[in-house]
C-alpha positions in Angstrom: 21.3 43.3 -128.3 18.4 40.8 -127.8 18.6 37.2 -129.1 18.0 36.9 -133.0 14.6 38.5 -133.6 12.1 37.8 -136.4 12.9 40.4 -139.3 9.6 42.2 -138.8 10.0 42.4 -135.1 13.6 43.6 -135.4 12.5 46.3 -137.9 9.8 47.3 -135.5 12.1 47.5 -132.5 14.5 49.8 -134.7 11.6 52.0 -135.5 10.5 52.3 -131.8 14.0 53.3 -130.8 14.2 55.9 -133.4 11.1 57.5 -131.8 13.0 57.5 -128.5 16.6 57.3 -128.4 17.6 55.7 -125.0 20.7 54.9 -123.1 21.9 51.4 -123.8 21.2 50.2 -120.3 17.6 51.2 -120.6 17.4 49.5 -124.1 18.9 46.3 -122.5 16.1 46.3 -119.8 13.4 46.9 -122.5 14.8 43.9 -124.5 14.4 41.9 -121.4 10.9 43.0 -120.9 9.9 42.2 -124.6 11.5 38.7 -124.5 9.6 37.9 -121.3 6.3 39.3 -122.7 6.8 37.0 -125.7 7.4 34.1 -123.5 4.5 34.7 -121.1 2.2 35.5 -123.9 2.1 31.9 -124.8 0.0 31.1 -121.7 -1.5 34.6 -120.6 -3.1 37.1 -122.9 -1.0 40.1 -122.1 -1.6 41.9 -125.5 -3.8 41.3 -128.4 -2.0 38.4 -130.4 -2.2 40.4 -133.5 0.0 43.2 -132.3 3.0 41.0 -131.2 4.7 41.8 -134.7 4.5 45.4 -133.6 5.2 45.0 -129.9 7.8 47.8 -129.8 6.0 50.4 -131.6 2.4 49.6 -130.7 3.1 49.1 -126.9 6.6 50.0 -125.9 7.1 53.2 -127.8 3.5 54.2 -127.2 4.0 53.9 -123.5 7.4 55.7 -123.6 5.6 58.8 -124.5 3.8 58.9 -121.0 7.1 59.4 -119.1 8.3 61.8 -121.7 5.2 64.0 -121.3 6.0 64.5 -117.5 9.7 63.9 -117.2 10.1 65.7 -114.0 7.9 63.2 -112.2 9.5 60.3 -110.2 6.7 58.9 -108.2 4.1 57.5 -110.4 0.9 55.3 -110.0 -0.4 53.3 -113.0 -4.1 52.1 -113.1 -4.8 48.8 -114.5 -1.5 47.9 -115.3 -2.3 44.6 -117.2 0.8 43.6 -119.2 2.7 46.7 -118.0 1.7 49.3 -120.5 2.5 52.0 -119.7 3.4 51.7 -116.0 6.3 49.0 -116.4 7.8 50.7 -119.3 7.8 54.0 -117.4 9.2 52.1 -114.4 12.1 50.8 -116.6 12.7 54.2 -118.2 13.3 55.7 -114.6 15.5 52.6 -113.6 18.7 54.9 -113.4 16.9 57.7 -111.8 17.5 58.1 -108.0 14.3 58.2 -105.9 12.1 56.9 -108.7 9.1 54.6 -108.0 6.3 53.1 -110.0 3.1 51.8 -108.2 1.4 49.3 -110.7 -2.1 48.3 -109.8 -3.5 45.3 -111.2 -6.3 42.8 -110.0 -5.3 39.9 -112.1 -3.0 37.6 -110.1 -1.3 36.0 -113.3 -0.6 39.4 -114.7 0.8 40.5 -111.3 3.2 37.5 -111.4 4.3 38.6 -114.8 4.7 42.2 -113.7 6.8 40.9 -110.6 9.3 38.7 -112.8 9.8 41.7 -115.2 10.4 44.0 -112.5 13.0 41.6 -110.8 14.8 40.9 -114.0 15.0 44.4 -115.0 15.5 45.9 -111.7 12.8 48.4 -112.4 11.7 50.6 -109.4 8.1 49.0 -109.3 5.8 48.2 -106.6 2.9 45.8 -107.6 -0.3 45.9 -106.0 -2.7 42.9 -106.6 -5.7 44.6 -105.9 -8.7 46.5 -107.4 -7.9 50.2 -108.0 -10.4 51.6 -105.5 -9.0 49.4 -102.7 -5.4 50.9 -102.8 -5.3 54.0 -104.9 -5.4 56.3 -101.8 -3.0 54.1 -99.7 0.2 53.8 -101.7 2.4 55.6 -99.3 4.2 58.0 -101.7 3.4 61.5 -102.6 2.4 60.5 -106.0 3.5 63.1 -108.8 1.8 61.5 -111.9 -0.8 58.9 -112.6 -1.2 57.0 -115.8 -3.5 54.6 -117.5 -4.0 53.0 -121.0 -6.9 51.3 -122.6 -8.5 50.9 -119.2 -11.6 53.0 -119.0 -13.5 56.2 -120.2 -11.9 59.4 -119.1 -14.8 60.0 -116.7 -14.1 56.9 -114.8 -10.2 57.5 -114.9 -10.9 60.9 -113.2 -13.0 59.2 -110.6 -10.2 56.6 -109.8 -7.4 59.3 -109.6 -9.6 62.1 -108.1 -7.7 62.2 -104.7 -4.3 61.9 -106.4 -5.1 64.8 -108.8 -6.4 66.8 -106.0 -3.1 66.6 -104.1 -1.1 67.9 -107.2 -0.6 64.7 -109.4 -0.7 65.1 -113.1 -3.0 62.6 -115.1 -1.3 61.1 -118.1 -3.9 59.1 -120.0 -3.3 57.4 -123.5 -6.4 57.8 -125.6 -7.4 56.5 -129.1 -10.0 57.5 -131.6 -12.8 58.0 -128.7 -10.9 60.8 -127.2 -13.1 63.6 -128.6 -16.3 61.7 -127.7 -14.9 61.2 -124.0 -14.0 64.8 -123.6 -17.3 66.0 -124.9 -19.1 63.6 -122.4 -17.0 65.0 -119.4 -18.7 67.6 -117.1 -16.0 68.8 -114.6 -17.6 72.2 -114.0 -14.3 73.8 -114.5 -12.3 71.4 -111.9 -9.9 70.1 -114.4 -7.6 71.7 -117.0 -6.9 69.2 -119.9 -4.1 69.5 -122.3 -3.8 67.3 -125.6 -0.7 66.1 -127.1 -0.6 64.2 -130.3 0.6 60.8 -130.1 4.1 60.1 -131.9 3.1 56.4 -132.7 -0.4 56.6 -134.0 -2.3 59.4 -135.7 -5.6 58.7 -134.2 -4.3 58.6 -130.6 -3.2 61.2 -128.2 -2.2 61.9 -124.7 -4.5 63.8 -122.2 -2.6 65.6 -119.5 -5.0 66.4 -116.6 -4.4 69.0 -113.9 -6.7 69.9 -111.0 -7.1 73.5 -110.9 -7.9 73.4 -107.2 -4.5 71.6 -106.4 -2.8 74.6 -108.4 -4.6 77.2 -106.4 -3.8 75.5 -103.1 -0.2 75.3 -104.1 -0.1 78.9 -104.9 -1.7 79.8 -101.5 1.0 77.8 -99.8 3.5 80.0 -101.6 
């Protein structure tokens, strides 16, 4: 158990863990993450201050559903990781999974320092890249199976960033809010991508968009 939490945050933690029952060792790692975030938040804006009382449901549980949507994926890339949502949460969730690795891409040096401390203290299988996405996305050194992002950019931009990973068979898992419909309508992919929508378990106005490159599927079928 974490150190004594404010009652509102404790209730929020309990509600989040009710969404996603987890092994005790994973919960312990998430507790470490949450405590470090609250500590670092005093000097670095990692999340909106107004969301801190709902850190567990608003950010941690919201992020847990990303890995749950593609449970077979072990090699991940997370775009614009910021305070670690969803990428670092995914890495912690996979901490007991042999061969798992999460590449966290973040251009802000201070946020990268935070990500490194959390990954070190939780033994999360994370590699932190302090760089712009377009500089490293195609040079991660792993056959990426899934790529994630949350509150980073419009879907059209995310698909541009992840284009080559998706073409090689990775699944895009993008958390979107109330603008999802508008972003989908604005997207013109000429049939290249198949996009599946999943309702968020933590927010009625949010959803997960699962993106598959149909060309990658066809190429895999040809290889047999």
